[in-house]
N, C-alpha and C positions, 0 to 999 in steps of 0.2 A: 478701460479702453484697450482693445486688442492691438496687435501689431499693425494691422491695416489702418486702424484709426489713428495711431501715432504718426504713421507716415503721411497720411492725408492731412493731419493737423500741421505737420511740419511744412508741407507743401503750401498750405493755406497761409502760413506765416510769411513765406517768400512772396506769395501773391500780394498780400496786404502791404508789405513793406515796399515791394517794387512799384505798386500802384501809387503809394504815397509819394515816392520819389518822382515818378513820371508826371504826377500832377503839378509838381513844382515848375515844370517847363512852361506851363501856361502863365506863370507869375513872373517870368523873366521880362521885365519891362523897364520903364524909365527909372523906377526906384532902384533897380539893380544897377543900372548904369551910373546913377548918382552915387551909390555906395562905392562902386569901383573908382570913380573919380575922386571921392573924398580920400580914399586910401592912397591913391596915386599922388595926391597933393600933400599927403602927410610927410613932414620932414622929421618926425619923431618915431614913435612906436605905435603899433596897434595893440591896445590893451583889451584882451578878451575876458569877459567876466560872466559867471553863471554859477549856479549851485546845484547840488544833487546830480542827477543824470545830465542835466544841461551843463553842469560844471565839468563833468568828465569829457563831454563833447567839446566844451570850450577849450580845454587843455589841448585836445587833438587839433583843433582849428588853429590855435596859436602856434602850435608846432609846425603845422603845414605852412602857415605864412612864413615863419622863421626860416624853414629849410628851403623856401623858394624865393628868398631875396627880400622879404619884407620883415624888418625887425618887429617882433611881437612877443608879448608876455601874457601869461594867465594871471589874473587877479582874483583871488578868492574874496567874494564880497564881504564876508564876515571879518576876515583879516583886514580887508580894506578899511573897515570902520574902526579898526584898532591899530592904525598906523601905516598899513601897507599902501594906503592911498597916496603915500608919499612917492611912490614909483611913477606917478603921473606927472608929466611936464606939460608946458603950454603948447608944445608941438605935437602932442599925441592925439590919437583918435581912439574912442572907446566903442567896442562892439559888445553889446549886452545881449545875453541870450536867456530867454525865459519862455517856456511854452505857454504858460498862463498869462504872462505879462504883468502879473500882480505879485510875484515872488517878493516877500518882505525884505529879504537881505539885499536883493538887487535894487529894489525900489529905493531903499534908504541911501543908496549911492547917488541918486539923481541930483540932490542939491549940491553935492560936492563936485559932480561933473559939470553941472550948469555954472557953478560959481567960478570954475576955471575956464569956462567958455569953450569947452572941448566939443568937437563934432561927435554926435552920438548916433551910431547905427544900431538898430534894434532888430533882432530876429525873434519873432514870437508867433504863436499860433492864435493869438487874440489881438487883432489889429485895432480893437477899440479899448484896449487895456490902458492903464495908467502909464506903463512903460512905453507903449506905442505912441501915446499922445505927446510924450516928451522927446521922442526921437526925431532927429533931423531927417532920417530916412528909415522906413520900416520894410523889412523883408518878411513876407508872410510864409511861415513854415507849418501852418495848420494842417492837420490830417483829419480824415473822416472817422477813422477808428484806429485803435491800437491793435496789435497783433494778438494780444492775449484775449481769452474768451470772456474775461471780466471787463475788458476795455478800460483797464486801469494802469497796467504796467507800461511804463514808457518804452516803447519798442519802435513802432512805425514813426512816432514823432522824433525819436532820437536819430533814426536812420535819415529822415528828411532833413533834420538840422545839420547832420554831418554832410549830407550831399550839398546843401546850400552853402555851407562853409567851404567845401571843396570847390564848388563852382566859382565862388567869389575869389578864392585864392588863385585859382588857375587863370581866371580872367585878368587879374592883376598881373600875374606872372607873364602872361603873353603880351599884355600892353607894355610891360617894362622891357620886353625883348630878352627875357631871361634865357640864357643858353646852357648847353651841356657843360661848358667850361665853368660858368657861374655856379652851376649845381655842384660840380666837382670841388670847387673851392670851399663849399660849405659842407662837403662830405669827404674830406681827405682820407678817412679811414675805410671808406667803402670801395668796392671793386671799380665803380665808375670813376671815383676820385683818383685811384691809382692809375687807371688807364689813361686819364686825361691830364694828370699832373706829373707823374714820375718820368724823368728824362733819362737818357742813356748815361749822362754824367752822374746821376744819383746812384747808379748800379754798377758802373764799370770798375774793373780792376785797374789799379794804377801803379806806377813806379816799379818796385821790385816784384810785384805780383804779376807783371806782364811777362809772358813767355816770349823771348826774343833770341834768335840765333843769327849768325852772319852767313852770307851766301856760301862761303868756303868751309864752314864748320863741318866736322865729321859726324857720322851717324851716332857715335858715342855721345858727343855734345848735345845733339838733337834729342836723344833718348833721355838724357839726364834732365835737360831743360823741360821737356814735356812731362816727365814723371814728377818732377819737383813742383811744378806749377799746377798740375792736376786739372787742366782744362781740355785736354785732348787735342790741343792745337798749339802751334807756335808761329809767331811772325818771323819772316825771313827778311833781313835788311842788308843793304849794301854797306860799303865801308864808310859812307857818309851818314848812315843811319836812316836812309830812306827805305820805306816798305816796298819790297819787290815781289813778295809772294807769301804764301802760308803753307805750312805742312800740318796735315791732320792725321789722326789715327788711320784713316782710310788710305792716305798717301803712303804711310809706312807699310801697310799690308800689301799694297800694290807693288811697292818697291821690292819687297821680299820675293815676289813672284818673278819680277823681270830683271832685277839687277844681278849680274854674275858674282860680284863681290860687295855684299851689302855694307860691310864695315869700311870699305874704301870709298863709299859713296859720299858725295858732298850735298849740302842742303839745296843748292841751286838745281841739282840734277833731279830731285824728286818733288820740289815745291810746285804748288799751283800758282801760276803767275797772275798778275792783275786781280788780286783778291777784292772782294766786296768790302767796303768801309761805310761808316756812318758818322754823321756829325754828333758831337757830344750834346748838343742842344736838342737833338731829335727826341721825340717821345719814345719811351721804352716800348710802347705798343707798336710804333712804327718799325722799330728794330725787329720785333717779333714777326711782323708782316714780311720784312725783307728776308728773314731766315726761312720762313715758310715758303716763300716764293722760289727761293734758290736752293731749297733743301740743304741748308747748312745750319750749324749750331753755334757759330761764333762770328762776331764782327769786330774788326779793329777800328779804333778811333784815331784820327790823325790830328796833330796840332796845327799843321800847316799843309794845305793842299799842294803847294809847290815843293816844299822840302820833304813832304810825306813822312814826317817823323811820327812815330807811334807814341801816343800818350795814354792809351787805354785799350781794354778789350772787354767785351760783354758777351756772356754765354747765355744760351737758352735757359739753363737752369736758374740763372740769376733773375731772369724775368719771371719765371714760374714761381720761384720762391717769394718774390715780391707781391704775388697775388694780382698781377696785371690782367690775367685771364682767369 
């Protein structure tokens, strides 16, 4: 087969698998709704089982359910016959996957599932099979042909199975009202999880790490404080400890240009008054939005809006290092 033939064959694989998936749209009916309702009513876990290529797809479907708010596990049917069936409880639902519907290892689980009285959802390409006849609901994943020229290698059938599993999981997800915040709670290590879960309090510098000077402090004190705390900014507070302004690296440069005696200059003379602040409970992503909107790199956090006492400071670099964006 020449280069052109290889490319044409690859394109044909896409066509066959895409058509196999699209044909599933015609089968989304009352059976699909019943399967969704069974899972929604489940107070335990969705146990997904299958072997071979169906087993690999089953693992992915179980993972999709789990990451979208529906507790789910994969049960290897052979291991199930040797003790792992013990993971099933009376509150569970079983989703059994077999393209032929006659897979010996999966069929052997039927008496154990029935004995426990568990609802059984079947995904199969043979709706007249033994597995299908024992299902409480059957989802037809049959395909006209596989993508390989021998019509043997599971390709279109696995793609169709995966798509049906995704459709089922997403339908359940949306009926549950699963939100971005719910997703973040299950993915705390991911970028979305950090964006929706990390707060200012999680990242802010506190206590001795906060750069603070008094309104009447000299330039020498200001420089020492900013240099030692290494945030490029310092809070300016009055004698009662209330935040009245901030001094940034930019304020220092501008002061050098306009102040006749820089070392005789006091903090209140060069500070930016009424600085932007943020609540410690605000999301770190919100802090980033405030910084971007006002073209600043730091925000101070107040313990009390009336006393305006500084309890923390968060810098742009803190947010970036945390992987919020």
